[in-house]
N, C-alpha and C positions, 0 to 999 in steps of 0.2 A: 358492502365492505367499506372500511374507512381508510384514508391515507392522509399523510401530511405533505402538503405541496408548497413549492415556491410559486406563488402567484405574481410576485413582483420582486425583482432582485433587491437584496438588502433589507427586506422587511420580514417580519415574523412569518414562519410557515403557517399555513392554514389547514385546519382539519376539514377534509372534503369527503362527502359520501358519494360512492360510485357503485355501479352494478357489479356484482360478483363476476369475475371473468370466467368464461367457459372455454376450456382448451379445445382447439381444433387442429386438424392435421397432425403434425409431430409435436405439438406443444404439450408441456407438462405444467399442471397447476400445483404450486407449492404454497402451503400455509406458512407464513413467516413466524418463526419462533425467536429469532435473534437478528438484529440489524445493527451492524457496526457503523460508527460515525468516524469519518475520515477527513483529513485536511482537504482532500479533493472536493468533498461536499461543500466546504467553505468557499472554495474558488467558484464552484457552480452557483452557490447561493449569491455570491458577490457579482457574478456575471462576467468575470474576466480573469486572466492570468497576467502577472507582472512580467514583462519582457526586459525590464531595465531601461535606463535612459529616458524614463518618462513614457515609454511605449507600453501599450496593453494589447493583449490578444482578447478581443471581445468575442464572447461565445455566440452572440447573435450573428456574427459574421460567418460562423460555422453552422448556422441553422438551429442552434440550441437556444430555445426561447421558452419562457414560462407558458403554461403551467408545467412544472417539473416535479416528479416524485423521485427524490434522490435516494441514495444508499445502494452501494454495490458490494457490500459485505453482508451476504444473506445466508442464513442457515434456517432450515425449516423442515417440513414434513410433506411428502408427496400425498396429494389428495385426489388426483385425477389426471387423465391424459387424453389427447386427441385420438381420433380413429386410426391415424396413420403412424402413431408413435410406436417405436419398439417397446416390448413389454417392460413395465416398471412395477415396482412393489409399492402398492398403496400403503402408507404408514411408515415408509422408510425415512430415516433421518438423513438429510443430505446437506451438503454445502454447494452453493451455486457458483460456478465460474462465470462472472458477469461480462468478461472481455470478449464479446461476440462480434464476429466480422460479417462481411457480406456473403462469404461462402464460395465466391467464384474468382476472386483476384489471386495473383501469385502468392501473396503473403498467406492467405487462407489455405491455399493449396499446399503450402509448406507446414501447415499446422501452427502458423503464427498469427492467429486471428486477432491477437491484441495489437498487432502492427498494421491492421487493415486500414486502407485509406478511406473506406466508407464504413466506419464502425457502427455497430448496432448495440452498443453497450447498455446493459441494464443499469438503471439509476442515472443515466445521462440522456441517451436517445430514446430509450423505452423505460416505462415505469419501473422503479426499483423497490427496495425493501422497506421503506418507511410506510408500510401499509400492512393490512391483514393478510393479503395474498399477493403473489407475484407469478406472472406467466413466464415460463422459460421455453425458448423455441424448440429445444430438442433434449432428450435425456443425456446426450453426450456431454452436456455442460453441467451435469450433476455428479458430485463425488460423494459416495456413501460414507457417512460418519461412523456408523456402527454405534458403539457405546460412548463415543466422545460427546462431551457436553456441547450443545449447539452454541451457547453463549460464549464459551471460551474459544470455540472453533471459528465463529463468524469472521474475526479479523484475519484469519489465514487467507481469505479470498482476495485481500488486497495487501495489507501490511505484511503478511506472511509470505505470500508468493513473490512480492516485490523484492524483499531482502534475500529470499532463497535464490531467485533467478539472478540477482546481482552478484551474490557471493559465488555462484557457480562460474561466473565469468572470470574470476581470478584463477581458476584452475587449481594447480597444486600449491600456489602461494599460501593459501590459508592454512595448509598443513605444515608449513616450513617456518613461519614467523608470525608475529601478531598482526592482525588486521586493524588499521586505523579507521575509526568510525566517527563521523561528525554527526552529532545529534543524539539525544538521549530521551526523546519522547516515546510515543508508542512504537514507531519504527525502529528507533535505536534499541529499546529494550527487546523488541522482537528479534533484532539482528544478533544480539548477544546470545539469545536462546537458540536460534537457528544455527549460528556458527558452532556452538557447543554440540548440537545434535549432529552436525555434519562431520564432527571430529576435528575441527580447526584448533589451532594453538590457543586462540583467545583474542580478546578485543582491547585495544586502547581507545578510550572514548573521550572526545572533545565536545564540551557543551558549555553554553553561556550560563545556564541557570544552576545555582547550587543544589536545589532540590533534585533536579534531573541528574546531576553528577552523583549525588548520594544514591539515587535509585539505581544508577548504573553500577555503582560499587556493590550494592546489595545483590544485584543480579549476577555479579561475578566478573565484572570488568577487571582486567589485569592492572589497569591504571586509569585515572580520570584526570583531565586537564581542563583548566579554565580557558575558554576561547579568548577572553579579554586580558589574560595575564601577559605581562611584558615578555616573559620568558617562555611563552607557549611553544614557539617553534623549537628552541633547543630542548625543551622538555619532551616534545614528540620525538625528536631525533634520538634522545637518550632512551626513551621507553621502547622504541622500535629497533634498537640496536644499530643505529647509524643512519636512520632515515626509513620512511615507510615505503614498502614495495607494493602494498595493496591498501588502497584508500577507498572507503565507501562513504560518499557524501550524501546524507539523507536530508540535508538542508538546502544546499546549492544556492548560496548567496555569494556576493563578491568576496566577503570576508572568509567564508569557509573554503572556497576554491582557491583563493590566493594563499591561504595558509597551507592548504594541501600541497600546492605547487612548491611552496617554500620548504616544506618538510619532506618532500619526496626524494627518495633515493634515485640514483641513475637507473634507468630501466624500469621505473615505477609505473604503476597502473592505477588510475583513478576511475572509479565508476560512480556517476552522479545519478541520484534518484529523486532528489528534492525538487520542489516546484515553488519555493518561496519567492525566488526571482532576483534579478540583477544582471550584471554583465561584467566581463573581464576583458582585458587586452593582453594578448600574448605576442612576445617577439618570436616570429616564426622559426628562426634558426635554433632556438632553444629546444624545439620539438625534436630536432635531429641530433643536436650536440649532447643533450643530456643522456639518452633520449627518453621519452615517456609516452604514455598512452592515456588519453582522456576519452572516456566512453560514456554514453548515456544508456540507461536501462529503464524500460517502461514495463511495469508489472511483470507478468509471466504467462506461460502457456497453460492450457488445461492439464497437460501431462506433468508439468512441473508442480501444479497444485496437487495432483494425485500423489506425486512423490513426497510432497511436504506432509500431506495428511497421513501417508503411510508412516513417516517418521513419528508423528504424533501418536498414531495407533500402537506403535512399538514401545511407547513410553520414553522415547529419546528426546522429545521436545517439551521443555518446561513451560509453565504458564507464565504469562506476563500480567501485571496489574490490570484489572478490568473493573470499571465502574458500571454496574448494572442498574439501569433505570427504566421506568415505564415509558412507553412511546409518547404519552401525552406530556412528558417533560422535555420534549425535543428542543424547544426554543431555549430553555435554560441550558441544555447540553451544548447547543451551538454557541451560546454566549460564553460558556466556560472554556470551550476549546479555542474560541477566537482570542480570548484574553489570557491564555496560557495557564488555566487553572485545572488542567487535566494531566494526570500521571498515568501513562499506559494508554489504554483505549476505553472509549465509552461504547457500551452495547445496550441497545434499547429493545424492549420486548412489547409487542402489541398487547 
């Protein structure tokens, strides 16, 4: 089989030939049909996360070093399984939940493997989907797609479950008033569709790029606001009926969090999912006097992914713009994503 690997951070991915994996134990071998490209892949390619203040989280300090076969948005077809695996249907079309834990820690025991302190994530710790085949440790990480298109479904494994899990954290607020969303890239457009599928009132979207704001309007946003506008905060307050009570930050920079705090109603709730980087300073009494809640949200559980796929299978979840490309164009795709030339998501096929 062939895969495209990061052999040195910040340099083009290389096409590498490797032996075809053979599943053993509870493993399942999946032939990759669609592999989504995510901003997280860019961070992994670069080798660090920006923590703000000139500080960086170096992936090498976490034991994550090249060679790396990236991609955690994987859809494919079951082609085999190990001798100890529960029965699987060879030929079944599946979506892979890549957020795999150690299986023994308290988080894993609660079904929160995505929060495991010893993660075994596909596309990070173990080889991911930028390849012809991928080994999945157990069938419980596979979600049957049925008649759903693998290419359109692959982004659900990260972009989709990330916004779905985050929106669930707002509880009933999404049904009572507009949700304020920062960012209108792939995650932002996905959040508009997921919010609609969940029955939410709708989204007010804040974004810097005019093309992204237009994409959000076409996707059905109730209003779009320029992040750079002098009247951005009063515009948000007006569009949300007096201040936002539910804010989903898919960017998470100093500018977006600061604006979210400025436009937040008393008792408001901010959920941050973005990893672009930066830092903020908060006067601690404001947390009590306003009061407000600032919460992080990191992808989602396999059960949440199953719920999301069920929404798609019922026809409740609309499609987002997808650029379908061959896997051998992966370095061009990385360059386009890095320089903001992607609307929606890029999905590559071997």
